[in-house]
N, C-alpha and C positions, 0 to 999 in steps of 0.2 A: 171645721166644716160641718160637724154633726149638728151644732146649734142652728146653723142656717137651714140645713135640710129639715130639721124638726119643725121649722116654721113653714116650709114649703108644703110638706106632705099634708097637714090638716087642710090646707087650702085646696088641695087636689082631692080631698075626701079619702085619703089613704089612712088605714088603721095602723098605728105603730104597735108592733108586738113587743112585749117585755122581753128583754134579752135573757137568754138561758142563764139560770142560776146554778146549774149543776157544776160542781167543782171536782177536784181530784179526790178520790177516795183515800182515806188514811190507811196506811198499811202498818200493822204492828205485828212483829214476829213473836210467836209464842215460845220459840226456842232459838234465841239469838246465838250466833256462832261465837261471839266475843262480847265482853262487857266493856263499855266505855263510860267515862265520866267527864263532866265539865266541858271545856272547849274541845277536847278530843272527841267526845260523843257528838257534839254539834257539827264538827268538821266531817266526821264519818257519815252522819245523817245527810248532810248537804251533798257530799260526794256520791253516795248511793242513789239519792233522789235524782241527781243530774245524770248519772250513768243510765238509770232506768228510762228517763225521758229520752235520752239519745238512742237507746236500744229500740224504744217504740218507734222513733223516727227511722232508724236504719231498716228495721224490719218492715215498716209500713211502706217505705219507698220501693221495697223489693229490688234492691240494688243488685246488679250482676257482679260477678267476681272482678271483672275488669274495672267497673265503676268504683267498687270498694277499694281496689288497689290504687286507683287514680286519686280518690279522695284522701286516702291515707297518706300518699306522697305529698299532696298539697297541704294537708293539715300539718305535717311535719315541717314543710317549707314555711308555713305561716308562723309556727311556733319558733322556728329559728329566727325569723324576722322580728318577732316580738322581743326575743332575748337580746338580739343585736340592737334593737331600738332602745331598750332599757339601758344596756351597757354603754352605748354611745352617748346617751343623754344624762348619764349619772352626774357629770359636772354641772349641767344646767339645773338638774334637780336639786343638788346641794346649794347652788347659788340662790335658787328660788326659796329654799327653806331659810337660808340666812337672811334674805331680804324680808320675807314674811315675818320672821322672828323680830327683826328690828321694827317693822311696822306695828306688830302687836304691842311691843314694849312702849312705843310712842303713844299709842292709843290708850294703853293702860294708865299712862301718866297724864292723860288728858291733853297731850300736846298736839299741835298741828303737825301734819306729816311733812317733813322737809322736802323741798323741791328735788334735791339730789336723790332722795330715796324714791320719790315718785318716778323720776327718770330711769333709775336703775330697774325698777319694777317693769316699766313699759318696755324697756329694751329686752329684758329676759323673757317677758311674755311673748314678745314678737318672735324671738328665736324659738321658743317652745311651740308656738302656733305653726311656724314654717316647717319645723321638723315633723310635727304631728301630721301636717298636710301631706308631706312626702310619704310618710308611713301609711297613711290612709289610702293613698293612691296605689301603693304596692299591694296592700291587702285586698283592695277592691279588684286589682288585676288578677289575683289568685282566685277570688270568688267568681269572677267572670269565666275563668277557665273551667271551674266546676259546673257552673251554669250551662256551659256549652256541651257537656257530656250527658246531661240529664234529658230524658224524654219529656214530651209535653205533659203526660199524665203525672209524671214525677214532679215536674215544676208546679203543677196545680196542687198536688198533695202537700208539697213543701209550703206553698203560699198560704194554704189553709191551716197548716199545722200550728197548734197551740200546745206547749209542753204540759204533760200530765203524767202522773205515775200509772194510773189505771185508765185506759181509754174508755170513753162511754160506749155503751152498747146501742149506738144509734146509727151504725153504718160508717161513722167516721173512724177509720181504723187507727190512725197514727197519733191522734191527740185529742185534746178536749174540744168539745163542740164549740164553735164560735158563732156568736150572734151577728146578724146582718146589721150594717149601718142603715140609718134612715134613707140615705141616698140609694143604697142597693135595693132596699125594699121598694122604693119608687120605681126603679127600673124593672125589677122583677114583676111588679104589679102590671106595669105597662106591657111587658112581654107576654103576659097571659091574655091580653086582649085579642079577640079575633082580628084578622088582618084588616077587614073592611072597617071595623070600629076604630082601629089604630089610625088608619088613613083619615077617618073623619075627625078625630079628636087630637091628632098630633100637634097641630098649630095652636089649638087652645091650651094644650098642656104646656107648650113652649111659652106662650104668653103669660100664663100663671107663674111659671118658673121665673121668667124675666121680671115680672112685677115684684117678686120678693127679692131676687138676687141683686137687682140694681141698687137696693138699699145698702148693700154691703160693698159698693165700689169704694176704692181709696179716695180720700178727699181730693177734690179738684179734677177728678176724672170725667171725661166726656164719653158718651156712649151713643153710637148709631143704633137705635133700637130696632130698626127694620133689619139691618145686617146681623145684629145679635140674635134676633128671633130666627132668622134663616140659619145661622150657625147652630143654634140649639136644636132646631128641627132635624138638621143633618146628623147631629150626634144621637138624637133619639132614634132616628131611622137606623143608624149603624148598630145601636144597642139592640134594637128590635130584631134585626135580621141575622145576628150572630147565632151560631149553634150554642147549646148550653155549655159545652166544654170551652169554646172560644170566649163566651161571655164571662165565665168564671175566671179565665186567665186575664181578660182585658178590662174587667169592670172597674178596678181601681184607676186604671189609666183613663178610662172614659169619664169617671167622676172628677178626676183632676183636670181633665180638659174642659169639662163643663164649668168648673170653678175658676179657671185660669184668670179671667179678667177681674175677679172679685177678691182674690186673696193673694197673699205673698206666695212665691213659689214653694212647693213642698219638696222634701228630699226625694231624689229619684230612686226608682227601682227598689221596691220593698223586698224583692226576691234576693237581691245581693245582700241586703241586711240580714235576711233569714239565713243565708248561706254562711255569712260571717259569724253569726251568733251560734249556730248549731253545727254545721259541717266543718267549720274551722275551729271549733272548741277543742282545746288541748285534751279534754277528757275523752274525745272520740278516738284518739290515737290507740290506746291500749285495747279498746273495744274492737276496733277494726282488725288490729293485729291478732287478737284472739279468734275472731271469726274466720280470719284467713289462715289461721294455724301458723302464725309467724312468732 
């Protein structure tokens, strides 16, 4: 999507800003509490970094005790589900390893892969995909429950969160500052227009967008340009009239809606993915337990 927007914006005379290059500050302890070497040191470093990232998120979300208790319960539920999933799939994992080993040996010998081996691989891959799909649905259900107990401002903070050890001193409390995509820049620029100017130019903006976007239609697609222009104008009007808070919550959804006829469907709900990655991370369990005094 970014490549397409990058072509639209110059045409609309929008200036693309360079994405922020500020990264996470390196933290080196002058008085380490313990000495680690080799893989042990790498593992300890990785764990500490992840725990600090999660603490930044927990503190930045300003979770209530009830919310922390609920997230702790759901994180434990997700961890139990992961362990059950791995345990129940051990047989399929071993079969997959056996088949892949045979496949590797055939290729090492420069032989053609036997049809029987191809069929076994397809069958086990099908079983693996089906079980993974069921597991993903269960985990997404847990993530939905957590999403349901978070307030709008917490959802916004989570949506914008980028893991970092030291949050930048830019007002973004819980994570690294995140650069806007070109599509977001376009909508923000439009939202800063006076209302009368927006009304005057909204159709022209939609026309210029359509001129570029239609080049990215899937092969063989037919497009009613008048209807599409009307659709784009309505989406621009929606983006213009939203409050800043609502726009920040809905901007990704709006951009996906704008791009819907021109690209393959994108994965739904980035918030659920954030919840899965961070609030259902097993590392969060001992952190919440310590905060809750358990």
